N, C-alpha and C positions, 0 to 999 in steps of 0.2 A: 254527478255530472263530471265527466272526464275532460280535462283541458287538452286541447289539441297540442301535438308536439311543437308546432310552429309558434305557439304562444308561450310555451313553457320556457321560463328564463333561468331555471335552476335555483330559484330562491325558495322552493318548497322545502321545508325543514322536517326531516324525519326524526322524531323525538326518540326513536328506538335505535338509532344507529350508534355505532361505536364512537363517532365523533361527538355526538351529543353527550354521551356518558363521560367521555374524556373532558369535555368542556365543563360539565358539572363538577367533576373531581377537581379541576383546576380552580374553579370558583370557590369550592369548599376549602381548599388549601389556602387560597388567598384571604378569604374571610377569617380563617383561623389565625393566620399570621397577623392580621390587623388587630384581632381581639387580644392576642398575646402581647403585642406592643402596647395596646391600650392599658392592659393590666399592669405591665411593667412600668408604664408611665405613672399610673396611680400609685404604685409602690414607691417610685422615686419621689413623688410629691409628699407622701407621708414621711419618708425618711428625712427629707430636707425641710419639712415644715413649711412648704410653699403652697400657696393656693393656686390651683390651675387656672390660668386665664386664657381667654381665647387668643390673645395676641402675645404669646410668650416670645420675646426677642432673644433670650439667652438659651436657645435649645441645645447648644453645644455641650452643656453640662449633662443633659440626659443622654446624649450620644456617647459621651465619655463613660457615664455610669453603665450603659449597656455593654460597652466594650470591656471594661474592667471587671464587672460583676458577672456577666453572663457570656463573655467571649463572642459577642455578636456585634459586628460592625455593619450598620445599616448604610445604604447608599442614599445620598441626598442630591437633589438638584434645587438650587436656589433656596437652600435650607428647608426643603420639604422632603419628607421621606418617600422614597420610591419602593417598588416591590422587590428590588434587588438587595441582597445582603451577602456578607461573607462571614464564615465561621472562623474566628481567630483561635479559640481554645475549645476543643470538642468536649472536654470534661465540664467546663462551665456552661457550654451550650446545652448539654444534656440536663443540667440543673434547670435551665430556662424552660426546656421542653417539659420537664416533670412538674415544674411549678405552675406554669401557665397553659400547658397544652391540653389539659382536661376540660 
């Protein structure tokens, strides 16, 4: 059944379009970034002999660790990590990608 043009509101999503593929790629990169941060956080907890808790109030130490060890400065809002980040040292960031990117 074909929907009349007068009823079509433009919300029909073509899964084969370039926009859908671009959106999938963005989601894949986002998910990979969060996985890498999770793995780096687990490494941080192992190095500091700390037990990860759900409500860790001193998250500044982890951000400092990322910056000094992997040249990655994550952006935060109200002490919560956002999807934005800055690469401070490209050589250290390359190590981050090699270690956690696979």
